[in-house]
Backbone bond lengths (Angstrom), bond angles and torsions (degrees), N, CA, C in turn:
res aa  C-N    CA-C-N  psi(-1)  N-CA   C-N-CA  omega(-1)  CA-C   N-CA-C  phi
1 T - - - 1.460 - - 1.525 109.64 -
2 N 1.308 115.48 153.53 1.455 121.86 -179.04 1.527 109.36 -104.00
3 P 1.366 118.05 109.78 1.468 119.67 -178.55 1.518 113.35 -63.03
4 L 1.335 118.21 -22.42 1.462 120.72 178.86 1.521 111.12 -68.84
5 K 1.327 117.25 -32.70 1.464 120.72 178.79 1.519 111.79 -83.49
6 E 1.333 117.19 -29.16 1.460 121.45 -177.57 1.528 112.65 -79.63
7 N 1.307 117.55 -27.75 1.463 121.41 -177.10 1.524 109.35 -125.17
8 P 1.333 118.01 104.40 1.467 119.76 -178.08 1.522 113.85 -66.18
9 K 1.340 118.37 -9.82 1.456 120.43 179.22 1.525 111.76 -80.96
10 I 1.342 117.38 -15.68 1.449 120.76 177.89 1.520 108.25 -89.32
11 V 1.325 115.64 128.95 1.462 120.06 -177.64 1.521 108.88 -118.27
12 N 1.298 116.56 133.65 1.459 122.41 176.29 1.524 106.93 -107.32
13 I 1.332 116.84 114.28 1.462 118.23 -176.54 1.522 113.12 -94.97
14 D 1.333 117.69 -1.46 1.469 121.94 175.06 1.521 112.60 44.77
15 K 1.304 117.85 54.15 1.462 120.46 -178.10 1.529 112.38 -116.23
16 V 1.323 118.42 10.81 1.455 120.51 -179.28 1.525 109.11 -61.37
17 G 1.327 114.99 129.59 1.460 120.30 179.77 1.516 114.60 87.90
18 F 1.318 117.66 -2.76 1.457 122.17 179.77 1.519 109.53 -115.55
19 P 1.322 118.10 156.98 1.461 120.07 176.55 1.530 111.06 -60.38
20 A 1.302 115.28 143.81 1.473 120.93 177.62 1.523 109.48 -69.70
21 P 1.325 117.46 152.86 1.469 120.00 177.00 1.537 111.57 -60.75
22 H 1.327 116.23 141.78 1.465 121.66 177.49 1.522 109.95 -71.76
23 F 1.334 115.91 141.39 1.463 120.66 173.58 1.521 108.90 -147.11
24 E 1.324 114.16 159.07 1.460 120.61 173.41 1.513 109.00 -152.94
25 G 1.300 115.67 158.14 1.456 120.98 179.52 1.518 110.54 173.97
26 V 1.329 115.69 -177.75 1.456 121.87 179.68 1.522 108.57 -98.81
27 A 1.320 114.54 133.51 1.461 120.74 -178.56 1.519 109.76 -119.76
28 W 1.312 114.29 158.39 1.457 121.23 170.17 1.514 107.14 -105.72
29 D 1.320 115.89 133.68 1.458 122.53 176.61 1.525 106.95 -128.86
30 S 1.329 117.37 124.28 1.466 121.33 -176.99 1.519 112.41 -57.16
31 N 1.327 118.19 -27.92 1.461 121.73 -178.93 1.524 113.43 -93.21
32 L 1.341 117.13 -32.70 1.463 120.95 -173.20 1.525 114.44 -107.98
33 G 1.317 117.34 -10.98 1.462 120.19 -175.02 1.517 110.55 81.76
34 F 1.331 116.57 -149.43 1.461 121.13 179.62 1.526 109.67 -79.50
35 N 1.323 116.48 137.25 1.458 119.91 175.98 1.516 110.04 -152.94
36 K 1.337 114.82 153.71 1.456 120.34 179.44 1.525 108.50 -82.92
37 I 1.323 114.73 134.02 1.462 121.44 176.84 1.525 107.27 -111.09
38 D 1.323 115.88 131.77 1.458 121.84 174.96 1.526 106.25 -132.53
39 S 1.323 116.86 120.75 1.465 119.35 -176.32 1.520 112.23 -61.39
40 N 1.326 118.41 -22.45 1.471 120.67 176.84 1.527 111.68 -63.00
41 D 1.344 116.94 -24.45 1.462 120.60 179.00 1.526 111.80 -69.07
42 S 1.328 117.11 -13.34 1.465 121.47 -178.50 1.521 112.88 -95.93
43 K 1.308 117.28 2.56 1.472 119.24 179.94 1.522 109.43 -59.31
44 G 1.315 114.65 137.58 1.456 120.12 -179.89 1.509 114.15 95.95
45 H 1.318 117.53 -9.03 1.459 120.65 173.58 1.525 109.28 -148.15
46 Y 1.296 116.49 172.27 1.463 120.83 -175.96 1.521 112.10 -79.06
47 L 1.314 113.95 152.73 1.461 122.30 174.93 1.533 106.80 -134.53
48 V 1.325 116.36 130.15 1.462 122.05 174.57 1.521 106.92 -106.65
49 L 1.326 116.04 119.83 1.460 122.79 179.79 1.519 107.57 -110.66
50 C 1.315 116.08 115.43 1.462 122.40 -173.80 1.533 109.68 -112.36
51 F 1.328 117.05 112.34 1.466 122.14 177.76 1.526 110.46 -91.47
52 Y 1.320 116.02 145.38 1.459 122.20 172.08 1.526 107.12 -143.53
53 P 1.345 118.27 158.69 1.475 120.02 -170.92 1.529 115.42 -59.60
54 L 1.301 118.53 -65.71 1.469 121.83 -174.14 1.523 110.76 -155.43
55 D 1.322 116.28 154.77 1.455 121.51 170.45 1.537 109.04 -73.33
56 F 1.323 115.68 156.75 1.472 122.94 174.62 1.530 113.75 56.92
57 T 1.320 118.12 36.00 1.457 120.81 176.16 1.519 108.74 -117.11
58 F 1.319 114.83 174.04 1.454 120.74 -179.51 1.526 112.55 -71.36
59 V 1.332 116.90 -11.13 1.459 120.47 -178.31 1.528 108.70 -63.89
60 C 1.313 115.51 127.39 1.459 121.00 -178.03 1.527 110.29 -66.78
61 P 1.332 117.48 127.16 1.469 120.52 -177.22 1.529 113.84 -87.88
62 T 1.331 117.25 33.28 1.463 119.75 -173.01 1.522 113.14 -58.92
63 E 1.338 118.58 -40.55 1.464 119.31 -178.88 1.521 111.71 -62.83
64 I 1.328 116.46 -44.29 1.465 120.12 -178.97 1.522 110.27 -61.24
65 L 1.315 115.91 -46.34 1.466 120.05 -178.08 1.527 111.42 -66.19
66 E 1.320 117.34 -37.83 1.464 120.13 179.79 1.528 110.51 -70.74
67 F 1.331 117.96 -42.75 1.465 119.72 175.52 1.529 109.82 -59.74
68 S 1.326 116.96 -42.72 1.455 120.64 179.35 1.534 110.99 -61.80
69 R 1.312 116.51 -42.99 1.469 121.26 179.83 1.534 110.57 -60.63
70 L 1.322 116.59 -35.04 1.464 121.75 -178.39 1.534 113.13 -93.47
71 G 1.327 116.78 11.93 1.457 121.59 -175.32 1.512 114.81 -53.49
72 E 1.323 118.04 -44.33 1.464 120.75 -178.79 1.529 111.14 -66.09
73 Y 1.313 117.01 -37.55 1.463 120.26 176.85 1.530 110.22 -60.46
74 F 1.333 116.47 -46.85 1.461 119.72 179.94 1.525 111.43 -62.65
75 K 1.335 117.54 -39.36 1.469 120.26 176.54 1.526 110.80 -60.58
76 D 1.331 116.11 -42.16 1.462 120.83 -178.55 1.526 112.21 -61.80
77 I 1.326 117.20 -30.56 1.474 119.67 179.58 1.535 111.52 -98.36
78 K 1.325 114.90 16.78 1.473 122.48 176.70 1.527 112.76 58.89
79 C 1.332 114.22 48.29 1.460 121.57 178.15 1.523 108.46 -126.12
80 E 1.316 116.32 123.45 1.455 121.94 179.95 1.529 110.29 -88.41
81 L 1.314 117.05 138.00 1.467 123.17 176.96 1.517 109.42 -107.23
82 I 1.333 116.99 135.09 1.463 121.92 175.42 1.519 108.00 -140.41
83 G 1.324 116.52 129.38 1.460 122.03 172.01 1.520 108.91 -92.87
84 C 1.339 116.54 158.01 1.462 120.30 -179.82 1.522 110.21 -155.21
85 S 1.310 115.80 136.20 1.465 121.25 171.24 1.519 108.06 -145.88
86 G 1.315 116.54 176.65 1.456 121.65 -179.10 1.514 114.08 -79.44
87 D 1.309 117.41 16.09 1.468 121.74 176.96 1.520 110.06 -91.62
88 T 1.312 116.62 171.70 1.465 120.81 174.97 1.523 109.77 -86.48
89 H 1.323 115.88 164.81 1.463 120.79 175.79 1.537 110.92 -62.46
90 L 1.330 116.99 -28.38 1.469 120.56 177.75 1.529 111.22 -68.38
91 T 1.325 116.11 -39.66 1.465 120.29 177.38 1.528 109.56 -65.96
92 H 1.336 116.93 -39.02 1.462 119.90 177.65 1.528 110.74 -61.34
93 M 1.320 117.42 -37.88 1.462 120.88 177.92 1.528 109.97 -60.01
94 K 1.333 116.52 -46.59 1.468 120.65 179.86 1.529 111.06 -64.47
95 Y 1.345 115.85 -41.71 1.460 121.92 -177.82 1.530 111.62 -60.82
96 T 1.332 116.49 -38.45 1.462 119.52 -179.64 1.522 113.13 -88.89
97 S 1.326 117.74 -6.59 1.464 119.95 177.67 1.532 111.53 -90.86
98 K 1.328 117.10 -11.30 1.467 121.49 176.35 1.516 109.19 -101.59
99 D 1.326 115.82 138.14 1.454 120.18 177.85 1.524 110.92 -73.07
100 R 1.319 116.30 163.02 1.467 121.50 -178.16 1.538 113.57 -52.80
101 P 1.342 119.52 -45.60 1.478 118.46 -179.51 1.535 113.50 -61.94
102 Q 1.348 117.58 -21.53 1.463 122.02 178.41 1.532 111.89 -94.93
103 G 1.327 117.32 8.70 1.459 120.66 176.30 1.513 115.37 94.35
104 G 1.319 117.76 5.93 1.458 121.11 178.95 1.516 112.07 -105.51
105 L 1.325 115.36 -166.55 1.464 121.66 176.84 1.518 112.33 -101.04
106 G 1.324 116.24 -26.65 1.445 120.06 -166.74 1.519 107.98 80.31
107 P 1.334 117.91 173.68 1.463 120.49 -179.78 1.527 110.99 -60.07
108 I 1.323 116.64 139.04 1.463 120.65 177.63 1.521 109.61 -126.48
109 K 1.328 116.08 163.44 1.465 121.98 -173.83 1.518 112.39 -103.28
110 M 1.317 116.92 42.94 1.463 121.26 176.53 1.523 108.13 -159.69
111 P 1.320 117.84 151.26 1.465 119.75 176.70 1.526 111.19 -76.22
112 I 1.332 115.70 150.75 1.467 121.92 174.24 1.522 106.57 -122.29
113 I 1.312 115.64 116.81 1.461 121.05 -175.73 1.528 110.08 -85.83
114 G 1.323 116.18 138.66 1.458 121.30 176.09 1.525 110.49 -80.47
115 D 1.335 115.96 136.38 1.472 120.55 -179.96 1.531 109.37 -138.56
116 A 1.330 115.81 53.78 1.470 120.34 -176.95 1.530 112.30 -62.18
117 S 1.320 117.79 -25.77 1.470 121.00 178.13 1.534 111.57 -83.24
118 H 1.323 115.89 -10.99 1.478 123.59 -178.13 1.530 112.22 66.21
119 E 1.307 117.40 15.86 1.463 121.23 -178.92 1.529 111.68 -62.85
120 I 1.341 116.59 -44.97 1.465 119.93 -178.87 1.527 110.06 -67.34
121 A 1.328 116.27 -44.75 1.470 119.92 179.15 1.525 111.43 -59.48
122 R 1.315 117.13 -39.68 1.474 120.04 178.30 1.533 111.13 -66.32
123 L 1.335 117.07 -40.96 1.464 120.55 178.88 1.523 111.88 -57.45
124 Y 1.323 115.50 -35.81 1.460 120.96 -176.01 1.530 113.36 -96.82
125 G 1.323 117.30 1.40 1.457 119.47 -179.91 1.514 112.78 73.27
126 A 1.332 117.30 22.85 1.456 121.94 -177.14 1.530 112.81 -103.29
127 Y 1.314 117.75 6.62 1.473 121.89 -178.02 1.526 109.72 -96.47
128 I 1.313 116.53 130.17 1.464 121.58 176.63 1.520 107.64 -89.50
129 D 1.325 116.89 116.87 1.470 120.08 -176.08 1.523 113.34 -113.84
130 N 1.344 116.53 19.10 1.464 119.03 175.53 1.528 109.64 -158.75
131 G 1.322 115.66 166.56 1.455 121.13 176.01 1.512 114.23 78.04
132 D 1.322 114.90 -168.34 1.468 121.66 -175.92 1.526 113.70 -63.89
133 D 1.317 116.72 -27.54 1.466 120.26 -178.03 1.525 113.20 -99.00
134 E 1.312 116.40 14.98 1.462 120.50 -178.80 1.524 110.91 -53.87
135 G 1.345 114.72 136.11 1.459 120.12 174.52 1.505 114.86 98.65
136 V 1.335 118.47 2.00 1.457 119.86 178.36 1.528 110.15 -126.21
137 C 1.309 115.42 171.46 1.470 121.36 179.51 1.524 110.47 -88.62
138 L 1.314 114.74 146.70 1.459 121.07 169.62 1.514 108.88 -72.16
139 R 1.313 117.23 148.92 1.453 120.07 168.84 1.513 106.11 -70.78
140 S 1.302 116.61 113.04 1.461 120.19 -176.52 1.523 109.80 -156.38
141 T 1.314 115.29 154.00 1.454 121.52 -179.27 1.519 109.90 -132.39
142 Y 1.319 116.62 134.94 1.468 123.47 -179.30 1.518 108.61 -125.05
143 I 1.317 115.86 139.51 1.472 120.88 178.57 1.521 108.03 -114.65
């Protein structure tokens, strides 16, 4: 069976071997504050773009925290990490300023780009545009 046909929430963007779609936006970084992210700045090395649904939700943020924990390793191999959700960069600032017991992430070692327009998520096929989860990003990772 083909899971892509059985589950309309799974999107296959068939981009293996091709350049990733260009994106830019404002990100929050616990170490650097607000900064502009442009995927063109990553040319010549790898970029890992990790989507998750929303800040401050019941969705477990394990991927974000694990990527953050491994941040120095990724830097050493010349790979940039960027998180992304349908929240604003301001919401990301609040999310990382609260500790885990208070419902936040605490400081993390990677920028999280705001995508309130869902433009980046749509470019990557990570936007859910139907059903109960309409309007949020799929948990997905692109290299």
